[in-house]
Each structure stands twice: as C-alpha cells, then as structure tokens.
N, C-alpha and C positions, 0 to 999 in steps of 0.2 A: 789521616784515621784514609785519606785515597788509594795512600799507599798497602795500606792493611785487606783491602777489597779481594785481589789477584789471591793474595794468600787465604784468605775466610775460602771466596769462590773456588778454587783450587781444592780449599778442608772438608766443602759441599761437597763437591763433584768424585772422590777421592770415598766421602763417607759412603756413597748410594753404591759404590764401586763393592767395600771391603762389605757393606748388609749382606751381599747377592752372594757373598764365598762361604759353600758348609764347612760346620764345622768338624771336630774331630771326630774318626768313629761313626756309629749307624744314628739317620735322620732324630733321631728318633731318641735322643737321649736329655739326659734331666739338666744339661747348663747348655745354656745357647747367648747371644749376645746379649743382650742390653741398649740398643742402641744402636747409633750406627760410633765407630769404630775415628775419629781423627787428627789426621795425622798435625805434627804442629812443627818450631823451633825453636828451644828450645833459648833463653836468651845470653850460653854459651856456644851456642851451634850444631848439640847435637839435635837429631830426626826424633820424634817422639809418637807414637803412638798412648792414646788415650780412651778408652772408652771399661763397659760393663757388663761385666756379665750378669745370667738373674740366672737360681734354681725352680728351673719352672718343670719339675716334681712332687711326688709328699714323702719323698723320704730327703732326710739330709747329708748331704754328703763334704770330701775333705780334699785336701791335696790337688784343689786346682790350677791348674798348669793351661796360656794363654799359648800360643806356634804360633807368631810371622814369615813366613818366606819370599822375600822378596828374589821374580823370579824372573830374569831375561828374556826372550824374543825368540829363543829357542832352548826353552823351559828347563835354561839351570837355573840352580836357586846361587844366587850370588851369597844373600845373607842371610839366615837368619836368625831368631832368638827369642825368649818366652819369659816368660815370669811365672811366678809358683802365683796365684793371689794369694792366694790367705799369709801367709809366709810359710815361715819352718816351723812353727807351732805344728803338732799332730792334733792337736783336741782345738779344733776353732775348721767349725763347723761353717757354712754355706747349707740356711735354714730355707722350707721350699717355704718358694715367693720372695728369697731376698735375694741385691745384690754385692757386689763387689765391686773395686773400681781399681781397675789396674793403670799400667805403664809403660810402654818398651822403649826402651833409647834404641838407636843404631845406625851407625855410619854412615852410609848406602843413602843416598838423597834417598830416596824415595821416586820423587817426582822423574827419577833416569831410568827406573827398573819396569817392564811392558805389565807384570803383572803384581797381585798380592793375595798370600791365600795365608787362612786365618782356622786353625788346626784346635779347639779345647777340649779337652780331658780333665779326665777325673778319676775318684771313686765312689761306690760307694759305698755311701757310711752304711753300719748293721746298729739300729739301736738295742740295748742292751734287756734280756727282756726279765 
C-alpha cells in the first residue's frame, strides 16, 4: 500500500492541475469535464489519462472528442492524443446532464512534461422537427 501512495498523490496533483486547463473552443461550451482527469500507469506500462465529460447544455451533442497535449518547458508539444468519447456510431448522442467516460493512452511519461492541455470538441445535434 505504501508504494502506491506517491502515485496516488501525484495523480491527485495532476488532477487538480488539469481541472484548471481550458476546454477547446469558447468557455461557454456545451461539454465540459465532469471531475478530474486521473493519470495512471497500466499493468503493461502504458500511461493513461482517465476522466469523464458532461453535457452542460439543454441540447444533445454528438461527436465528442477529448484531446490532450503534453508540452515541454519551451511550449513545444511533445505528444498529443485524442479519443472519440462516444465511439464511431453517428447515432449516439450525449444528452443534457449525461456523462461519458474516456481513456487516452500516451507513450511519453507525463511526469516528464512541463504542462498538459485539455481540449474538448463536439458537434451540436439538431433535433428533427
């Protein structure tokens, strides 16, 4: 248990940092983070960011993507990766107040980066009349 304590503390610190990051687009967007993004290391040694997004608007949205950039001290992006939160089907919608989980895998050790940026992209879905 004691050997996992530093990893847990690092994850909490990273989560607090990522909560301060801006989402993509304007700040009045329909989709935002639903809590912290946690950084973990899988059993196979892959670096993962795990979190959730929430639809904070009154309308459904589709094609929700989360993009994370790992950036060095010179402002250069070391690695970026994204995930389609809702999957490949165009029929799946994120309804108002609904959350969806995501996981993004990186090859670069995030603890060696200077900063991390999170962007969220989505399409507003127009309901048929």
